C-alpha positions as CSV (number, residue, x, y, z in Angstrom):
1,M,177.2,276.9,96.8
2,A,175.3,280.0,95.8
3,C,173.5,282.1,98.3
4,V,170.6,284.3,97.6
5,A,170.8,287.5,99.6
6,G,167.6,288.5,101.3
7,V,165.9,291.7,102.4
8,F,165.1,291.8,106.1
9,A,161.8,293.1,107.1
10,V,161.0,293.6,110.8
11,G,157.6,292.3,111.7
12,G,155.5,289.4,110.3
13,C,153.2,289.3,107.4
14,G,150.5,287.3,109.1
15,G,147.6,286.4,106.9
16,S,145.4,283.4,106.5
17,D,148.2,281.1,105.3
18,S,150.0,281.3,108.6
19,L,150.2,278.1,110.7
20,P,150.7,277.8,114.5
21,D,154.0,279.0,115.9
22,V,156.7,276.3,116.2
23,E,158.9,275.7,119.2
24,Q,162.5,276.8,119.1
25,S,165.3,276.6,121.7
26,L,168.0,278.8,120.3
27,T,170.4,280.7,122.5
28,F,172.1,283.8,121.2
29,S,175.3,285.0,122.9
30,G,178.0,287.5,122.1
31,S,177.2,290.9,120.8
32,V,173.5,290.1,120.8
33,E,172.1,288.0,123.6
34,G,168.7,286.3,124.1
35,H,166.7,283.1,123.8
36,L,164.5,282.4,120.8
37,T,161.6,280.1,122.0
38,R,159.3,280.1,119.0
39,G,159.3,280.6,115.2
40,V,156.5,282.9,114.2
41,N,154.4,283.5,111.1
42,V,154.9,279.8,110.1
43,H,154.0,278.7,106.6
44,A,153.8,275.4,104.8
45,T,156.9,274.0,103.1
46,R,157.4,275.5,99.7
47,D,159.0,274.1,96.6
48,T,160.6,277.3,95.3
49,G,163.5,279.4,96.5
50,S,162.6,282.6,98.2
51,N,164.4,285.3,100.2
52,D,161.3,286.2,102.2
53,L,162.6,286.8,105.8
54,T,159.2,287.5,107.4
55,M,158.1,283.9,107.8
56,T,159.3,280.7,109.4
57,Q,159.4,278.2,106.6
58,C,161.2,275.2,105.0
59,A,161.9,275.1,101.3
60,I,163.0,272.2,99.2
61,Y,163.6,273.2,95.6
62,D,165.8,272.7,92.5
63,S,167.7,275.4,90.7
64,V,169.3,275.0,87.3
65,D,172.8,276.3,86.8
66,N,172.8,277.1,83.1
67,S,176.6,277.8,83.0
68,A,177.4,274.3,84.3
69,G,174.4,272.5,82.9
70,R,173.7,271.1,86.4
71,T,170.7,271.1,88.6
72,H,171.3,272.0,92.3
73,R,168.9,270.5,94.8
74,Y,168.6,273.0,97.7
75,F,167.1,273.1,101.2
76,T,166.5,276.3,103.1
77,A,165.3,276.7,106.7
78,T,164.1,280.2,107.7
79,I,163.4,280.7,111.4
80,V,161.9,284.1,112.3
81,G,161.2,285.1,115.9
82,D,161.7,287.6,118.7
83,L,164.7,287.6,121.0
84,R,162.9,290.2,123.1
85,P,160.0,292.6,122.4
86,D,160.6,294.7,119.3
87,Y,163.7,292.7,118.3
88,R,162.8,290.2,115.6
89,V,165.6,288.2,114.0
90,A,165.7,285.8,111.0
91,L,168.1,282.8,110.9
92,Q,168.5,281.1,107.5
93,L,170.2,277.8,106.9
94,W,171.1,277.1,103.2
95,T,172.5,273.8,101.9
96,D,172.9,271.8,98.7
97,R,171.1,268.5,99.4
98,D,173.5,266.6,97.1
99,S,176.7,267.7,98.6
100,D,176.1,268.4,102.3
101,P,176.9,265.3,104.5
102,A,174.9,266.8,107.4
103,Y,171.8,266.9,105.2
104,Q,172.4,263.4,103.8
105,N,173.1,261.8,107.2
106,P,170.4,263.1,109.6
107,G,171.1,262.6,113.3
108,Q,174.8,263.1,113.0
109,V,176.7,266.2,113.9
110,Y,178.9,267.7,111.2
111,P,181.1,270.8,110.8
112,L,179.0,273.6,109.3
113,T,179.8,273.6,105.6
114,S,176.6,275.0,104.4
115,L,175.5,278.7,104.9
116,A,174.0,280.1,108.1
117,D,172.9,283.7,107.8
118,L,171.6,285.9,110.6
119,H,169.6,289.0,109.8
120,L,169.3,291.6,112.6
121,P,167.0,294.6,112.6
122,D,169.6,297.0,114.0
123,R,172.0,296.3,111.1
124,G,169.6,298.0,108.6
125,Q,167.2,296.7,106.1
126,N,169.8,296.4,103.3
127,A,172.8,295.3,105.4
128,P,174.4,291.9,104.6
129,P,173.6,289.2,107.1
130,L,176.1,287.9,109.6
131,R,177.3,284.7,108.1
132,G,178.3,281.4,109.6
133,T,181.7,280.0,108.7
134,G,183.0,276.5,108.0
135,D,186.4,277.4,109.4
136,P,187.3,274.6,111.8
137,A,188.9,277.2,114.1
138,F,185.3,278.4,114.9
139,G,184.0,274.9,115.7
140,S,180.6,275.6,114.1
141,T,178.4,272.5,113.8
142,I,175.0,271.5,112.4
143,M,172.8,268.4,112.6
144,Y,169.5,267.8,110.7
145,D,166.8,265.6,112.3
146,A,165.3,262.8,110.2
147,D,162.3,264.9,109.2
148,H,164.6,267.5,107.6
149,K,162.5,270.2,109.1
150,S,164.4,270.5,112.4
151,G,167.9,270.0,113.9
152,T,170.5,271.6,116.0
153,I,173.1,274.2,115.3
154,N,176.1,275.7,117.2
155,A,177.6,278.4,115.0
156,W,179.5,281.6,115.2
157,L,178.1,284.2,112.8
158,G,179.9,287.4,111.8
159,S,181.4,289.0,108.7
160,L,184.8,289.8,107.3
161,G,186.4,292.8,109.1
162,L,184.0,292.5,112.0
163,P,186.1,292.0,115.2
164,R,185.5,288.5,116.8
165,D,184.1,290.1,119.9
166,Q,181.2,291.4,117.8
167,W,180.3,287.9,116.4
168,I,177.2,286.1,117.6
169,N,177.0,282.5,118.7
170,V,173.7,280.7,117.9
171,A,173.2,277.3,119.7
172,G,170.3,275.0,120.2
173,H,167.4,273.3,118.5
174,W,165.6,274.8,115.5
175,R,162.5,273.9,113.5
176,C,161.3,275.4,110.3
177,G,158.0,273.6,109.9
């Protein structure tokens, strides 16, 4: 599965398209700790891919892989919120709707095989995100609710070369729209 790298911008973009905040219950532990209780700067579900990390939003879209002559059907959930004042994070969940059993079977918990990216403000605007892993040793899981706009996650997020004690666990219920 391809992942589109995003640029993290601290702060929301606001504007008249913004919908009411959506409830979250995500606990962050490890090298960053806190509890995310609401997704901010919520926008309606879009039908195009985007790497805009300033808004909470779901995306359901198709992308043509010209080299393989195949259309990939993607789902992206972006949850943006504050762990504490002046510490806004963005959690993105990426999956191929045709190949991810968790997406195809809502209500059932599966090992995390899709991508989960965590963007943190203190890592720098152009820093790569901390990424979830499908490695069974980490025990990361995901579940989509039937509406495909919410679910639960329990994932360890980090990067190659980053010591395990600097990884972050994200656990709880998320909603992108």
